[in-house]
Backbone bond lengths (Angstrom), bond angles and torsions (degrees), N, CA, C in turn:
res aa  C-N    CA-C-N  psi(-1)  N-CA   C-N-CA  omega(-1)  CA-C   N-CA-C  phi
1 M - - - 1.401 - - 1.572 103.07 -
2 A 1.303 114.83 128.29 1.528 120.68 -179.04 1.527 104.80 -82.39
3 D 1.345 113.58 123.75 1.388 123.54 179.06 1.356 109.83 -85.37
4 A 1.394 118.71 163.14 1.474 125.23 176.35 1.532 110.10 -96.67
5 D 1.313 123.34 143.50 1.344 123.35 177.27 1.529 112.55 -77.21
6 V 1.309 119.83 -176.85 1.518 126.08 -175.94 1.512 108.95 -49.60
7 R 1.406 116.68 -37.49 1.417 117.56 -176.09 1.434 119.37 -93.78
8 G 1.422 113.21 20.79 1.525 115.09 173.55 1.522 113.99 73.29
9 Q 1.284 113.20 15.74 1.591 112.64 -178.47 1.518 103.45 -118.81
10 G 1.404 116.41 -166.83 1.466 121.20 -174.53 1.520 111.33 -69.52
11 G 1.294 111.49 167.21 1.487 117.94 177.73 1.540 114.23 113.33
12 R 1.304 120.01 -176.75 1.384 123.43 -172.75 1.500 108.36 -126.76
13 G 1.353 116.27 122.12 1.487 119.84 177.18 1.594 108.35 -93.31
14 P 1.242 113.46 -179.65 1.528 120.12 -179.00 1.583 110.44 -61.85
15 G 1.285 109.69 117.59 1.469 119.61 179.02 1.519 110.06 74.48
16 A 1.290 118.98 24.63 1.486 123.95 178.70 1.523 106.24 -64.43
17 G 1.351 111.63 132.12 1.440 120.08 169.03 1.501 115.84 80.24
18 R 1.269 115.43 -3.34 1.579 119.75 -178.19 1.513 110.22 -115.13
19 S 1.342 112.12 143.69 1.473 120.74 173.08 1.505 109.72 -81.56
20 P 1.286 118.01 177.71 1.376 124.93 -174.07 1.649 107.13 -62.09
21 G 1.341 113.32 -28.63 1.478 117.19 -176.07 1.522 109.15 -82.41
22 G 1.319 120.76 -5.67 1.460 124.98 -175.28 1.576 117.99 85.62
23 T 1.401 111.15 4.36 1.385 113.84 177.92 1.581 107.61 -89.40
24 E 1.254 118.85 175.23 1.397 126.13 -178.10 1.601 115.58 -48.43
25 G 1.272 122.39 128.72 1.471 121.28 -170.24 1.573 112.05 -70.19
26 P 1.371 105.38 177.14 1.490 115.58 -172.65 1.532 113.31 -56.14
27 C 1.317 120.46 147.39 1.373 120.58 -174.08 1.661 109.51 -82.49
28 R 1.274 113.92 168.81 1.366 115.09 -175.10 1.576 120.53 -56.75
29 S 1.332 109.11 -34.38 1.481 118.87 -177.32 1.626 104.15 -68.05
30 F 1.258 116.23 -37.71 1.534 120.46 -179.61 1.564 104.72 -67.33
31 L 1.257 117.92 -48.35 1.520 117.06 179.95 1.502 113.74 -60.46
32 G 1.422 110.19 -38.42 1.591 111.32 179.61 1.426 111.14 -69.03
33 S 1.327 118.80 -40.39 1.481 120.21 170.01 1.558 118.03 -51.71
34 E 1.358 110.54 -47.53 1.400 117.92 -176.96 1.466 109.83 -62.02
35 T 1.444 118.30 -47.02 1.440 127.17 176.72 1.415 110.20 -50.72
36 L 1.385 118.65 -52.85 1.521 123.01 -175.55 1.543 107.10 -60.77
37 L 1.412 119.49 -43.73 1.431 121.07 -172.81 1.498 106.20 -64.57
38 V 1.323 122.51 -46.18 1.499 121.67 177.96 1.391 110.22 -60.73
39 L 1.195 125.79 -43.28 1.506 124.93 -172.96 1.586 102.68 -73.44
40 A 1.229 123.31 -36.95 1.537 128.50 179.05 1.579 108.83 -61.06
41 L 1.352 116.01 -31.52 1.457 123.42 174.83 1.534 122.25 -82.68
42 S 1.410 105.94 -11.18 1.456 114.32 -166.59 1.599 111.42 -136.07
43 L 1.284 113.29 -109.41 1.461 123.31 -174.28 1.494 116.36 -68.29
44 G 1.336 113.87 -38.67 1.410 118.92 173.96 1.428 115.89 -58.36
45 A 1.273 121.73 -45.59 1.414 131.81 170.08 1.497 110.82 -52.49
46 S 1.357 109.91 -50.00 1.475 115.37 177.03 1.500 118.04 -56.77
47 A 1.432 108.99 -37.70 1.438 116.81 -179.38 1.525 112.29 -64.93
48 L 1.380 116.63 -46.15 1.423 122.59 170.51 1.448 115.17 -54.52
49 S 1.243 112.68 -50.19 1.553 114.28 177.63 1.439 116.99 -60.93
50 A 1.425 116.19 -36.38 1.426 120.62 178.57 1.638 111.14 -69.77
51 L 1.416 118.16 -32.30 1.318 119.98 173.39 1.542 115.02 -63.43
52 I 1.367 112.01 -52.06 1.459 117.53 172.95 1.547 111.73 -49.16
53 S 1.345 119.09 -50.80 1.469 122.86 174.29 1.478 113.77 -54.93
54 F 1.337 117.70 -45.43 1.485 119.79 173.48 1.491 119.07 -55.64
55 I 1.322 110.63 -40.29 1.520 115.39 -174.22 1.566 101.57 -70.86
56 G 1.410 120.32 -38.42 1.350 116.84 179.44 1.457 116.72 -65.23
57 S 1.360 117.78 -31.90 1.402 122.33 -179.76 1.527 113.16 -73.71
58 V 1.327 113.29 -40.43 1.559 116.03 179.25 1.509 110.99 -70.36
59 T 1.235 120.61 -24.76 1.470 124.45 -178.27 1.500 114.75 -93.93
60 K 1.344 113.50 4.06 1.496 120.75 -177.17 1.433 108.31 -96.18
61 P 1.253 131.07 128.70 1.394 129.90 -179.73 1.563 110.53 -58.71
62 G 1.400 110.02 151.18 1.508 111.46 177.26 1.486 116.22 113.06
63 G 1.293 119.34 -22.63 1.366 121.30 -173.26 1.517 119.96 84.70
64 L 1.384 115.61 155.45 1.518 120.62 -173.51 1.509 112.48 -63.12
65 K 1.370 117.03 -44.51 1.562 119.94 -173.48 1.505 111.86 -66.42
66 H 1.337 116.47 -14.82 1.451 118.88 -177.74 1.564 111.08 -93.49
67 Q 1.382 111.51 1.54 1.433 116.43 176.55 1.487 114.66 -110.33
68 A 1.200 126.08 166.00 1.530 122.43 -171.59 1.637 104.37 -131.59
69 A 1.206 114.54 152.31 1.392 126.20 173.01 1.508 109.83 -129.53
70 T 1.287 118.62 115.30 1.575 126.13 -169.10 1.503 101.98 -102.64
71 L 1.346 111.58 133.27 1.484 115.38 179.47 1.502 114.79 -99.58
72 N 1.381 116.47 -39.85 1.399 115.73 176.71 1.588 110.21 -122.24
73 A 1.257 117.81 96.06 1.368 120.01 -176.24 1.612 116.14 -109.00
74 S 1.200 118.33 165.15 1.508 128.41 174.37 1.520 108.80 -65.22
75 H 1.301 120.35 132.98 1.432 129.55 179.15 1.597 108.78 -101.54
76 A 1.279 115.32 -19.98 1.507 121.04 -176.51 1.555 107.38 -150.52
77 P 1.375 114.76 78.72 1.484 117.63 -175.06 1.573 107.04 -63.35
78 G 1.225 114.82 139.76 1.486 122.06 177.12 1.467 109.04 81.82
79 R 1.322 125.92 -7.02 1.412 121.30 -179.50 1.533 109.34 -126.34
80 P 1.326 119.29 81.75 1.410 120.06 -165.27 1.489 116.82 -69.82
81 W 1.382 122.25 -18.73 1.423 115.82 178.91 1.464 106.00 -85.62
82 L 1.330 122.19 -31.72 1.389 123.58 174.62 1.611 114.38 -64.21
83 D 1.356 107.90 -37.49 1.442 118.86 177.73 1.451 110.70 -60.13
84 L 1.454 112.83 -47.24 1.426 121.33 -179.42 1.583 111.69 -58.33
85 A 1.287 115.72 -46.91 1.519 122.77 175.21 1.522 110.73 -53.73
86 W 1.251 116.46 -41.15 1.430 118.57 -179.67 1.410 115.80 -73.54
87 Q 1.276 118.93 -34.28 1.402 126.52 172.52 1.555 113.64 -61.30
88 L 1.258 111.81 -52.59 1.518 119.05 177.89 1.619 110.86 -63.29
89 F 1.195 114.56 -37.61 1.533 122.63 -178.27 1.671 101.36 -62.73
90 G 1.395 115.83 -54.21 1.361 116.58 179.20 1.426 120.90 -54.48
91 I 1.317 115.20 -40.67 1.544 126.37 -177.70 1.602 104.19 -69.27
92 A 1.296 117.27 -49.18 1.453 117.41 -173.82 1.614 112.78 -69.77
93 S 1.329 117.31 -38.75 1.395 125.90 177.35 1.542 112.66 -61.72
94 A 1.403 113.11 -35.32 1.356 115.35 -178.40 1.551 114.97 -74.45
95 L 1.402 112.96 -11.24 1.429 111.42 -178.02 1.444 113.85 -99.30
96 V 1.495 114.42 3.58 1.610 118.05 178.48 1.436 110.19 -62.08
97 P 1.386 124.11 -41.72 1.424 115.97 171.65 1.378 125.51 -53.79
98 V 1.453 113.55 -28.97 1.430 115.31 174.97 1.482 110.18 -69.57
99 A 1.331 117.80 -40.83 1.420 118.56 176.68 1.463 113.87 -60.23
100 L 1.436 118.14 -34.18 1.455 121.36 174.12 1.470 112.43 -64.71
101 V 1.329 119.93 -36.82 1.366 125.48 175.43 1.531 111.11 -64.60
102 A 1.255 121.65 -45.51 1.424 126.26 174.83 1.455 112.44 -58.05
103 H 1.381 117.75 -40.13 1.487 125.67 176.24 1.609 110.90 -58.19
104 F 1.403 106.57 -47.26 1.559 111.48 -176.76 1.547 109.76 -63.54
105 L 1.360 110.34 -43.17 1.602 110.57 -175.98 1.487 111.13 -73.03
106 L 1.249 120.38 -27.82 1.469 124.31 169.34 1.479 110.81 -61.85
107 R 1.307 117.39 -47.75 1.463 120.28 -176.05 1.590 113.07 -68.23
108 E 1.197 116.03 -17.90 1.524 120.03 176.27 1.543 109.24 -96.38
109 R 1.239 113.38 6.28 1.560 125.27 -178.32 1.458 110.19 52.27
110 A 1.398 117.75 45.18 1.504 124.85 171.41 1.443 117.42 -86.35
111 G 1.385 111.55 -9.93 1.508 119.02 -177.88 1.567 114.77 100.96
112 G 1.255 113.90 13.97 1.538 116.03 -175.12 1.402 110.35 70.25
113 L 1.362 109.69 -148.40 1.564 118.20 -172.59 1.717 101.01 -66.11
114 R 1.204 123.62 -20.07 1.521 117.56 179.32 1.507 109.30 -60.94
115 A 1.371 121.14 -21.72 1.430 120.26 -176.33 1.516 107.24 -66.19
116 I 1.406 119.51 -30.24 1.434 118.92 -177.22 1.535 115.15 -108.91
117 G 1.364 112.45 20.39 1.434 123.50 177.01 1.592 116.62 72.72
118 F 1.307 110.79 36.64 1.503 112.43 175.18 1.530 111.53 -117.23
119 D 1.354 113.11 84.29 1.440 118.87 -170.27 1.548 102.94 -154.63
120 R 1.395 111.30 -167.89 1.556 113.69 -175.00 1.534 102.43 -116.69
121 R 1.321 123.23 35.73 1.388 121.78 177.43 1.446 118.12 -82.52
122 R 1.400 116.69 -24.58 1.502 118.62 177.66 1.584 106.18 -141.51
123 P 1.332 119.23 63.55 1.467 120.81 176.55 1.492 118.88 -58.79
124 G 1.358 114.38 -35.92 1.552 113.91 171.21 1.605 113.39 -63.69
125 F 1.195 116.70 -44.00 1.436 121.54 176.32 1.500 109.28 -59.23
126 D 1.300 122.19 -55.48 1.330 125.42 -177.52 1.450 115.57 -57.46
127 L 1.418 120.19 -41.97 1.401 124.80 179.98 1.466 112.32 -71.45
128 S 1.323 122.38 -45.74 1.349 127.28 -174.09 1.537 112.22 -66.73
129 R 1.360 116.78 -43.75 1.316 118.06 171.91 1.556 116.40 -69.84
130 G 1.323 116.25 -31.85 1.390 118.63 168.80 1.471 122.49 -56.00
131 V 1.302 109.61 -43.03 1.539 121.93 -176.72 1.520 105.51 -64.51
132 G 1.297 114.93 -48.31 1.499 119.91 -179.66 1.467 110.94 -64.20
133 L 1.290 125.66 -40.85 1.353 127.75 -176.19 1.521 108.09 -67.89
134 A 1.441 111.26 -49.55 1.469 117.62 -179.76 1.607 113.11 -54.94
135 A 1.311 115.31 -33.91 1.462 117.89 -177.88 1.669 104.29 -68.35
136 V 1.293 118.79 -47.49 1.414 119.96 -178.01 1.411 118.10 -72.40
137 I 1.372 118.73 -33.75 1.524 117.52 178.43 1.488 109.04 -86.23
138 G 1.292 120.53 -35.98 1.446 118.51 178.25 1.426 116.06 -65.36
139 G 1.267 123.30 -42.34 1.396 130.47 175.52 1.535 112.00 -57.71
140 S 1.258 114.85 -56.20 1.502 122.29 -179.74 1.585 109.41 -68.07
141 G 1.161 116.19 -28.77 1.486 117.73 178.27 1.500 113.37 -71.51
142 L 1.238 116.26 -40.32 1.572 123.66 178.58 1.545 106.06 -67.41
143 L 1.258 119.07 -37.87 1.463 119.65 171.88 1.557 119.06 -61.66
144 L 1.359 109.55 -41.07 1.437 119.09 -179.35 1.643 109.24 -66.59
145 Y 1.325 110.18 -45.12 1.471 118.42 -175.60 1.556 107.65 -62.62
146 L 1.371 118.06 -46.23 1.479 120.91 177.92 1.497 110.60 -63.06
147 G 1.313 118.84 -38.65 1.430 116.60 179.64 1.543 115.67 -74.91
148 A 1.436 117.49 -30.82 1.375 119.47 178.97 1.514 108.43 -71.84
149 R 1.321 116.17 -40.00 1.457 118.54 174.96 1.483 117.44 -56.51
150 A 1.340 112.53 -46.90 1.480 121.57 179.59 1.446 109.24 -59.29
151 A 1.350 119.27 -35.68 1.479 122.76 -178.18 1.494 113.37 -83.92
152 G 1.393 118.13 1.22 1.294 124.88 178.42 1.526 117.04 73.84
153 A 1.356 113.88 26.58 1.469 124.95 -174.66 1.657 109.55 -104.55
154 N 1.335 114.94 -0.97 1.523 115.56 -172.33 1.502 103.03 -146.86
155 L 1.352 110.14 149.54 1.402 124.49 172.44 1.577 107.30 -71.32
156 T 1.292 119.96 162.95 1.444 124.50 168.90 1.511 107.38 -79.92
157 V 1.429 115.38 108.18 1.468 116.67 176.98 1.509 113.88 -77.18
158 V 1.297 117.37 129.66 1.449 125.34 178.25 1.452 104.83 -107.95
159 P 1.293 120.21 97.36 1.504 124.16 -177.67 1.471 116.59 -58.66
160 E 1.447 118.08 -31.74 1.399 119.87 173.75 1.541 110.15 -161.56
161 A 1.323 114.75 145.41 1.379 124.22 179.17 1.594 106.86 -138.66
162 L 1.339 118.44 57.71 1.328 125.17 -175.91 1.557 106.12 -96.47
163 P 1.271 117.25 156.28 1.524 120.61 173.83 1.454 111.98 -72.03
164 E 1.294 118.37 152.87 1.489 119.56 177.60 1.541 114.03 -75.65
165 V 1.252 113.25 85.81 1.515 124.70 -175.30 1.471 111.75 -125.05
166 W 1.243 121.05 153.40 1.490 124.87 -179.56 1.533 115.72 -53.94
167 W 1.339 121.66 -20.46 1.394 125.42 179.96 1.527 113.44 -94.09
168 K 1.301 121.89 -6.35 1.412 124.26 -172.13 1.507 111.78 -59.73
169 I 1.266 123.47 -51.59 1.482 124.11 -175.82 1.549 111.50 -69.81
170 P 1.427 121.18 -35.30 1.490 119.81 178.16 1.522 107.02 -72.23
171 V 1.333 123.05 -34.20 1.434 125.85 173.53 1.515 114.77 -64.37
172 L 1.339 117.59 -40.52 1.297 118.96 -178.87 1.701 110.55 -68.84
173 I 1.316 112.05 -41.76 1.427 113.97 176.16 1.620 113.69 -63.86
174 A 1.281 112.61 -38.65 1.503 116.16 177.51 1.462 105.79 -64.63
175 S 1.321 127.06 -47.70 1.306 127.70 179.21 1.516 116.37 -56.63
176 A 1.310 119.02 -39.14 1.397 125.04 170.50 1.531 116.00 -59.14
177 V 1.370 111.33 -48.40 1.477 114.85 -178.06 1.614 111.99 -66.19
178 Q 1.390 111.94 -37.74 1.502 116.07 174.26 1.539 110.76 -60.34
179 N 1.334 117.37 -49.76 1.431 117.16 176.94 1.475 109.85 -45.54
180 A 1.414 112.50 -56.18 1.529 118.57 -171.45 1.556 109.75 -53.95
181 V 1.434 116.70 -51.77 1.256 122.77 -173.41 1.550 113.79 -61.76
182 V 1.305 120.58 -46.03 1.371 127.38 -176.24 1.615 107.97 -65.04
183 E 1.386 114.61 -45.58 1.557 115.37 -175.20 1.343 111.47 -75.18
184 E 1.387 123.63 -40.18 1.519 121.81 -171.41 1.571 104.15 -78.18
185 V 1.239 122.94 -43.29 1.485 122.44 -177.98 1.373 110.90 -63.10
186 I 1.334 121.87 -40.70 1.553 124.74 -171.52 1.536 110.59 -92.07
187 V 1.362 116.66 -49.62 1.478 112.96 -177.00 1.583 116.75 -83.17
188 V 1.363 114.17 -12.83 1.431 115.95 175.78 1.550 108.66 -107.89
189 G 1.293 113.90 -74.01 1.407 121.61 -173.24 1.502 116.41 -52.42
190 Y 1.393 114.30 -63.60 1.417 114.60 174.34 1.399 122.47 -60.48
191 L 1.344 114.58 -49.46 1.389 122.92 -174.25 1.535 110.92 -60.87
192 V 1.368 112.45 -46.51 1.497 118.87 -179.87 1.473 108.08 -54.36
193 R 1.413 115.71 -54.92 1.448 123.27 177.62 1.496 118.68 -46.47
194 R 1.461 108.65 -56.50 1.457 114.00 -176.38 1.383 116.20 -70.11
195 L 1.438 121.66 -32.75 1.467 121.54 176.23 1.561 112.53 -68.94
196 G 1.369 114.21 -26.39 1.470 120.07 175.47 1.528 106.94 -68.08
197 Q 1.354 114.67 -50.07 1.469 114.18 -179.00 1.474 114.35 -63.00
198 L 1.318 117.77 -27.25 1.495 123.02 178.47 1.658 109.93 -76.29
199 G 1.313 117.02 -4.50 1.458 116.46 177.27 1.441 116.47 97.96
200 W 1.457 116.02 3.23 1.531 113.70 -179.52 1.357 111.49 -67.71
201 A 1.331 115.43 152.57 1.474 121.84 172.06 1.476 111.41 -73.02
202 P 1.288 113.08 150.43 1.558 119.08 -175.49 1.575 109.13 -52.66
203 M 1.258 123.96 -48.88 1.432 127.26 177.65 1.479 113.74 -54.67
204 A 1.297 115.98 -44.84 1.437 125.19 -178.19 1.540 108.84 -66.96
205 V 1.440 114.46 -35.84 1.505 111.58 176.56 1.539 110.01 -70.78
206 L 1.267 115.15 -42.15 1.486 119.79 176.31 1.520 113.79 -50.59
207 A 1.342 114.13 -51.58 1.460 120.07 178.47 1.496 111.56 -60.04
208 A 1.351 118.39 -45.53 1.537 118.12 -171.66 1.430 102.81 -67.44
209 S 1.331 128.27 -43.74 1.477 129.27 -173.69 1.536 106.45 -65.21
210 A 1.421 124.37 -47.61 1.334 129.48 179.54 1.631 109.57 -58.72
211 V 1.330 112.51 -50.64 1.573 113.28 -175.99 1.541 110.82 -67.78
212 L 1.369 117.80 -32.78 1.425 117.28 174.02 1.417 114.17 -61.51
213 R 1.317 116.85 -43.78 1.383 126.07 -176.25 1.574 109.45 -63.10
214 G 1.298 118.34 -39.65 1.353 128.54 177.77 1.525 111.29 -70.06
215 S 1.278 114.49 -43.28 1.554 121.84 -176.93 1.503 111.02 -61.65
216 Y 1.311 123.20 -34.94 1.492 123.13 -177.09 1.396 115.79 -89.24
217 H 1.435 111.58 3.70 1.453 116.93 169.98 1.477 111.57 -111.75
218 L 1.305 120.98 10.71 1.456 131.64 -178.02 1.536 105.98 -59.65
219 Y 1.264 121.39 -35.13 1.603 123.87 175.98 1.462 107.82 -50.29
220 Q 1.370 125.57 -32.86 1.484 124.51 174.47 1.596 120.02 -68.26
221 G 1.379 108.33 -25.14 1.422 117.14 -177.44 1.505 110.98 121.57
222 I 1.365 116.16 -165.39 1.402 123.27 -170.52 1.582 108.84 -71.98
223 G 1.320 109.90 -43.70 1.521 119.33 174.49 1.485 110.71 -49.18
224 G 1.310 114.30 -51.39 1.525 122.56 -173.50 1.544 106.36 -61.38
225 F 1.422 117.75 -42.94 1.357 121.61 -175.38 1.607 107.20 -61.43
226 F 1.317 119.37 -63.02 1.438 128.42 -174.09 1.543 111.01 -52.74
227 G 1.437 112.42 -53.40 1.364 121.63 -172.76 1.496 110.51 -59.17
228 N 1.312 120.00 -38.88 1.399 124.07 -178.16 1.621 111.17 -79.03
229 M 1.315 111.06 -26.90 1.515 113.80 175.59 1.543 107.43 -65.35
230 V 1.268 117.70 -41.67 1.390 124.33 -178.03 1.600 106.42 -63.69
231 M 1.250 114.61 -53.85 1.464 114.84 178.49 1.595 109.98 -60.06
232 G 1.228 123.68 -27.80 1.494 123.77 179.19 1.507 108.74 -74.07
233 V 1.383 121.35 -36.93 1.501 118.78 168.89 1.464 113.36 -59.91
234 I 1.382 116.42 -44.78 1.556 114.86 -176.74 1.484 109.40 -66.38
235 F 1.372 117.85 -35.12 1.491 117.04 -174.03 1.505 112.56 -71.75
236 V 1.402 117.07 -39.66 1.450 120.86 174.78 1.502 109.41 -62.07
237 L 1.304 125.12 -46.87 1.399 127.26 175.41 1.392 115.69 -50.13
238 L 1.354 113.12 -53.13 1.532 121.98 174.20 1.523 111.14 -61.34
239 Y 1.224 121.94 -40.31 1.453 122.23 -178.35 1.565 108.35 -66.45
240 R 1.339 117.21 -38.02 1.450 114.52 173.15 1.476 115.67 -65.66
241 R 1.283 115.58 -29.39 1.425 124.29 179.15 1.434 116.00 -71.97
242 W 1.352 114.83 -44.88 1.439 120.49 -172.33 1.681 109.54 -100.29
243 G 1.303 117.59 -18.28 1.441 122.50 -176.57 1.460 115.75 64.00
244 R 1.494 117.49 27.69 1.380 122.36 -173.27 1.485 109.82 -146.39
245 V 1.319 117.61 131.34 1.447 119.10 166.74 1.533 116.13 -80.18
246 G 1.277 114.11 -13.89 1.567 116.73 -174.92 1.461 112.78 -53.81
247 P 1.418 122.96 -49.18 1.353 119.85 176.43 1.480 114.28 -65.83
248 L 1.229 126.24 -24.73 1.513 126.72 179.13 1.585 107.34 -76.48
249 V 1.370 114.91 -34.91 1.495 115.93 176.46 1.558 106.69 -66.92
250 A 1.246 116.43 -46.69 1.480 121.07 -176.55 1.489 110.45 -59.16
251 A 1.419 119.58 -43.71 1.335 119.65 179.96 1.511 116.87 -68.58
252 H 1.374 113.38 -41.99 1.585 125.35 174.54 1.493 104.52 -51.15
253 A 1.270 115.99 -58.18 1.505 125.03 -168.69 1.556 104.16 -56.32
254 L 1.356 115.28 -55.47 1.480 116.55 -176.64 1.489 115.09 -58.35
255 I 1.441 115.21 -42.01 1.487 121.36 175.78 1.548 107.21 -52.71
256 D 1.324 117.61 -55.37 1.470 121.10 -177.61 1.477 118.21 -62.78
257 I 1.326 112.66 -43.49 1.444 119.93 170.14 1.615 116.22 -47.99
258 V 1.340 113.60 -55.69 1.434 123.04 177.86 1.545 105.47 -63.15
259 A 1.200 125.99 -36.33 1.475 125.04 -176.76 1.516 110.46 -72.70
260 F 1.389 112.69 -40.76 1.568 112.68 -171.00 1.649 101.23 -78.69
261 L 1.387 118.77 -49.97 1.451 118.62 178.87 1.384 117.61 -58.21
262 G 1.290 118.03 -39.52 1.417 129.79 -173.13 1.556 107.60 -67.79
263 Y 1.345 114.15 -43.98 1.539 116.97 178.10 1.562 108.43 -65.02
264 A 1.458 113.66 -41.89 1.566 116.30 -177.40 1.605 109.56 -59.23
265 L 1.401 108.39 -32.69 1.597 107.40 -174.91 1.501 113.90 -93.27
266 L 1.316 113.47 -20.78 1.573 116.37 -174.00 1.431 114.20 -104.43
267 A 1.266 120.48 -25.73 1.460 122.67 -168.77 1.522 109.87 -60.37
268 G 1.373 113.36 123.59 1.511 113.11 179.36 1.446 110.19 96.33
269 R 1.355 118.09 -14.93 1.496 121.20 -168.18 1.690 108.31 -112.54
270 V 1.325 117.83 -16.20 1.360 119.43 -175.32 1.535 100.75 -131.26
271 G 1.340 116.88 151.88 1.436 123.79 -174.92 1.476 119.31 -79.94
272 W 1.456 110.21 -24.52 1.531 123.84 -168.73 1.516 111.62 -86.47
273 L 1.302 114.68 -14.83 1.557 118.51 -176.41 1.600 108.44 -97.23
274 P 1.263 114.88 116.71 1.585 115.64 -177.54 1.486 105.55 -68.49
275 T 1.221 115.13 146.11 1.562 126.42 166.31 1.557 110.50 -127.73
276 A 1.279 108.76 160.01 1.500 117.42 -174.28 1.519 105.52 -79.17
C-alpha cells in the first residue's frame, strides 16, 4: 500500500506501509475504520453536536443574532474549586484523542506526532509563522463575525463566561491551547495523512478537512461555518507547503487567546463588541 507523506500527497514517509513487526502495513479498511473512530471520539462528534445545536437555533423564534453561543462557561457556579476541577478535567479529556493519534502514528513507525510536524524541532519557524498567520486570520475573522451577526446569520458568540477568580486567565489560555492542538493535529495533520493513505485525491482531502472544520463550528451560525471553512482551506494549503502543523497550532492558539482574553477585558466596555 502506498503511504502518503507528511503533506498528505504521494510518496512514502518513515515507516510507511509497515506494521511494528516490519511486515506490510494495515489495509485500507483498517485505516478507514481507525479514522472514523478517531473522528467519532473527537471532532466528528463535535460536528454532529454542532449541527443539532444549529437546527435548534434556526427553528427557535427570534433570529440567530438574538441567541448566544458560550464557549467557556462555569460548570459549578458559586463553587470555584469544583469549577476549576471541572475546567481542568474538560481540557485534559479533550486531549485524549490527540494521544490516540500519537499512538497510531507511533504504531506505524511514522515517528508519532513528529510525522505531522508537531514537535520541538523548529520552534522559531513555528512561532514566527504562527504569529503572522494569526494576525491575518484573526483580524479578518473578527470582521467576518461582526458582519455575519449584523446580517442575522450568526449567533452572538460569548468567548468566556467564567467567574472572576484567580484561575480564570490561566484556564482561558489552557483552553485556547487545547482547542488549537486538538483541531490542528486531528483535522489537518492526521486527517490529511490518513485520507492520503486511503487514496483520496488532494482536492477531496482539502474539501473534507475544510468542511469538517466548518461543521463543528455550526453552533455559531452560518458565518461560523463558512468562515472556518475558509480558514480550513488556508491551513491545509499551508500545511502542505510547510509540512508542519506546528505553525498552525501556534496561530490557532494565539487567535483563541486574544479572543478569550480580549472578550474578558472588553465586554461591556466597548460598543462594537456584541455581548449576550
